[in-house]
N, C-alpha and C positions, 0 to 999 in steps of 0.2 A: 650748492645752494640747498638749504633745508626746506622741505615742502611739507605742507599739512595734508592730512588725510581725514576723510569723513568715514566713520564706521557705519556701514549699511546693515550688516548682519553679523552676529557672532554666536558661537555655540554656547551651550549652557555652562560649560566649564570656563568660558572666556579664555580659551587657549588658542582659538582659531577665529579669524574674522575675515569678512569680505569688505574691502574699503575702496574708496575712489579718491583720487587726487582732488583736493578742494578746488583748485583753479580750473579743473576740467569737469567737475561734477555736473554742471548744468547740461553740457553737451552729451555726456555719458548717460545721464538719466533720461534725457530727451530721446536718445537712441533706444534705450531699454523700454521706455513707455510708449513707443510709437504705435504699437498694436498688440493684440492679445498673444500672437505667436511669439513675439520677442519677450514679452513679460513672462510667459509660460516657460520658455527656454531658459531665461535668466534664473527664474526660481528653481528650476531643475538643477542647473549647474551649481548654484549656491548651496543647495541641499547636499550635493555630492561633495563639494569642498568642505563643508562644515562636518560632514560625517567621515571625512578622510578617505573617500572612495576615489581612487586614481582612475581617471578616464581621459587619457591624452588626446583623444579625438574631439573632446569637448572643452578641455582646458589643459594648459601645459605651460611650463616655464619657457621664457624666450629672452634672448638678448637682442634688443632692437638696435642699439648702437652703443658706443663707448660710454655715454652718459646714462643710458637706460638699460641696465642689466638686471637679470634675475627677477623679472616681473612675471606674473602669471596672466596669460592672455586667455580670454574666453572665446571660443569658436562657436558662434551661434548657428550658422547655416553653411552648408557646403557649397551653396551656389554663389558665395562671395558677398552676401549681404551681412557683413560683419562690421559695418561702420567705417 
């Protein structure tokens, strides 16, 4: 099944972008915008991604299941508050 994505941010060269699945955008954005700590961490992770700075403790590729492979998951907080 083909899915649509919403581009949230992209680098100036338009070669790298941070996107969310359109059908899940509302819940993802609600999670990100729940407080200043989440907004700040999201902005920091986005900057790393767009600058191509690899930091696996904050974001990394994951295979969730057979249908959801090669996604990049953001890891906001080590205490498990990751949505």
